[in-house]
N, C-alpha and C positions, 0 to 999 in steps of 0.2 A: 219508809226506809230510803235512804239515799242510794243512788246507783252504785253497783259494785265497782271497785277500782282495780284494774288489772296491773300486775307487774309487767314491766317492759318485756313483752312476750315474744313469740317465736318468729313471726313473719319478718321482723326487722332483720335478723341475722340471715334468714333464708333468702330474702330478696337481695341482700347485700353480697352474700358469698356464693349462692347457688346460681343466680341468674347469669353472672358473667360466664359460667361454664357452658351455657347453652346459647345465649344470645351474643356473646362476645363482649369485648371491651375495647376502649381506645377511641379511634377516630370514627365518629358516627357516620360520616359520609362514605367511608369505605366499608361499613357494616350495614347493608340494607336490611338485615334481619333483626337489628337491635330492638330491644323492648322500647315501646313508645316513651316510657318514663325517662330513658336516657336520651333519646333523640329530641324530645320536646320539653324536657325539664321534669321536675318531680311529679309523680303521679301515684295515687294510692292503688296498691295491688291487693287482691283478695285471694285467700287460699285456706286450706285445711291441712294440718300436719298430723292429726290423730284420727285415723279412720281404719276400720277393719274389713277384710274381705273373707272369702271362703278359704284363703290360705291359713286362717286361724278360726276365729269364732264369728266372723261376719256372715252376712246372709246373701251376698251376691258375688258375681264374678268380677275380678279386678277391672277388666276393660269396661264393663257396664258402669261401675262406680266412677271411673275416670271420665267416661263419656258423659255421664250425668253432670258431673261438676263442670266440665268444659261447656256443655250446653247451657248450664245455669249462669255462665259468665264469670266463673272463677279463673284465676290466672295460674295457680299452682296447687298441687296436691301431692301428699305423701301417704301411702298406705302403710300404716304402722302395725302390722300384724304381730301377734304375741310370739316372742322368742324365735322368730324366723325371718329370713330375708326371702323375698320372692325370686328365688334362683333355682336353676336345675329343673329336673323332671318330677312332676307331682301329679298323680291321678286322684281325683276326688270321687269317692264312692257315693252313689245315690242310694241311700238307705230307704227303707219302707216309710211311707208317710205316717205321721203321728198326729194326734189331736192335742192341741194346746189351747186352753181356754175356749173350747168350742170351735176352734179353727183348725183345719187340716193343713199340716205343714210338712214339706219335704225339702230339706236344705239342699239347694242346688238344683232341685228338680221342679216339676209342676210348672207353674206360671213363670218362675224365675228362669228356668231353662228355655221355655218357649220364647220369652222376650230376648234372651241371649241369642238364640238361633235367628229370630226375626231381625235383630239389629246387625249381626255380623255374618250370618249365613252358615250353612252346613260345611262349607269348605274350611272355614276358620274354626268352628267349634268341633273339637275332636272327641269322639266317643268310642268306647269299646266295651266288650263283654269279657270279663275274666271269670270263667266258670259261670256261676249264677249271678255274679255281681255286674251291675252296670256302672261304668265310670266315665267321668269327663276330665279331660286334662286341663289343669290350671296353668295358664300361661305365665311365664316369668316376666318380670318387668322389662328385661332387655328385648323380649319378643314383642310385647304389645306396645311398648313405648312409641315406636314410629307410627303406630296406628292412631294414637290420640294426641301426641305432642304437635304443637304448631308454633313455629318461630314467631316470637313477639306476642303470642296470644295465650299459650297454655304450656305448662311445664310439669313433668312428673319428677318427683324427688325420691330417692331411695330412703326408706325409713323402717323402723321396727320399734316395738314396745318391749323393753327389757322387763319382763314380768317376774318379779321376785316376791317372796313373802317372808315375814319373820314370825318366829314362834318361840315362846318362852314357857318351859314346863311349869306345872303347878308346884308350889312350894308350901311349906307349913303356914305361911302368912299370906300368900297371894295365889289367886286362881291361875289356871293356864291362860296365857294371853298370846295374841298374834294378830297379824293383819297384812294386807297387801302393800307392796311398794312397786308401783308401775312407773318406769322411767322411759320417756319418749326420746328416741335417738334419731336425729335427722342427719341424713347424708353419710351414713357409715360406709366403710369399705368392706368390712366383714362383720360377722355376727358377734355380738357381745352376750355372753352367757348370763343367765339369771344368777343372782347371788343368794346364798343361804346364810342366815344369821339369826341371832336372837333379839335383834332390835333394829328399828328402822334407820337409825343414824348410821350404823355400820354398813348396811346395805346401800344406802345412798352414797356414802363416801367411797366405797369400793367400786360402785358403778361409775361414779365420776372419774375415779382413778383409771379405770379400764378404758374409758372413752378418751381421756387425755393421753394415755399411753398409745392408743391406736392413732390418734391424731398426730402425735409426735413422730411415730414410726413411719406413717404413710405420707405425711404432709397434706393430707386432705382436710379441708375445713369441715367441721362437724360439731354438733353440740347436743347436750342432754338437758331435758327438763323433767320435772316431776308432774305426772298426770294425777288428776282428781285425788288430792290428798285425803278427802273425807270419804272415799269409797271404802266401805266396811271400816271406817274410822282408822285407816291404816297409818296415817302420819299426822302428827300435831305440828303446830307452828313452832313450838319450843324445840322439837326435833329438827325441823327443817332449818332453823336459823343456825344450827351448829355446823352445817355442811359447807365448808369452803369450796368454791368452784361450782356450786349449784346456784345459778343466778336467775333462774326462771322457774315458775310453776304455773300450772293450768288453773286459772281462777274461774273458769266457767266450762261446764261439760253438759251436753244435752241428755245424757243417760239419766233415767229417772231414779237411779239408786246411788247417786254420788253425793247427795246431801250438800248441794252448793250453799244452802242457807244455814247449815248446821242444825243443832237442836238445843234443848235446855242445858245440856252438859257438854256440848262440843261447839267450838267456834265455827261460824260460817266462814266461807272463803274470803269475804270482805274483811271480816275481823282478823282472819289469819294474815291477810296482807298487812293490816295495820300493825299487828304484833311483830311480824318479822321485820318490817321496814323500820319501826321504831327502835327495835333492839339493834339492828345493824347500823342505823344512824348513830346510835349512842355508843356502841361497842366497836364498830369497825370503821366508823367515819365514812360510811357509804352514802352516796347521794343518788337517789333513783327518782325519776319522775314518771307520772302515769296519767292517763286520761280515763274516761268513764266507760263502763260496760253496763248496759241496761239489763235488768232482769228479764228472763224469758220463762214461759210455761215449761213445766218439767215433762217434756216429751222426748223420747229418743227417736230421732230421725235426721235425715241429711240436712245440713245447712242450719242447724240450731245455733251453732257457734262458728265464728270464722276469725281469721286474722287478716288485718290490713297492714301494708308496709308502704312507707313513702320511700321509693327507691330512686331518688334523684341522683345519688352518687354511689354507683356499685363498686367503685374502686377503693373506698375508704377502708373496707375490711382488711385489705392486704396491708394496711398501715396499722390499724387499731385493733384488729382481731374481731371475732364475731359478735362481741357485745359492745363495741366501742363507739358506734356511730349510727346515724339513721334515725328516723322518726317512726314510731310504731303506735298503732291504735288497734286494740281489740274491740270489736263491736259485735252486736247480735247478728246472726244470719237469719235467713228466712226467704 
């Protein structure tokens, strides 16, 4: 099988419109903290925009995840927890350990909490007892951001996964149908609520409209893309191609249940790329270019997929918009 081909994906826009906010723009000599890509010419930047923490269904504390990516040489990270922004006060209850596939697991506790305490210390890690419940406070992005960010080296980006699902009731001729529609939102100002609907196209369209409306109202650059379309077979290529304003989708995901390769009755993500691109070229006169993504073993763990961005000109977004310039390459992590 030939390597997967990605749609011009995320990091392009991220590097072009997020990096100026932290590292500055304009005269390089007057900005000693500028990203090396700007000071020394184009450079590939590596990051991840689709990651979960204990703020939703992840398995570690956000600072620990950010610290891991920074130590691993990544340049940017967004924690895209389900239907929530990491803001405000939130206490995580350490529930009793359970056995999963012969392994004792306690979300947020056990070895995970021990490593958290060892890395950041008891003064940083806040714990309390509420009656018989033991709880740990989840730090919001604004609080831990200064702990992990480093000018010119590592950037945290706000994010969330707008986690919706469609459901169509059973009829005399068709069985009940449904599936997930997970849309990754990068750099939002405020929460975008999940959408209810009876088809994936409606949910994607309304999600895109909500993000465009927030962007217009706030003036903040942000963009949306579809995550893992084959997760529970939620979205088809024929549905995706109908959504104007949706210019990106995730063509590789390291989770073992997202069916990157498809099956005998569902197109794999390589084939989905071909279907959508061919239709848009024919019907919408779209011209999109892409490079290659090598296939990876189906294991869910950090750094199985990443995004690279050639951020030589971080100013062009202000002229062309978040999809209009830059060179992008999605490649395997590891």
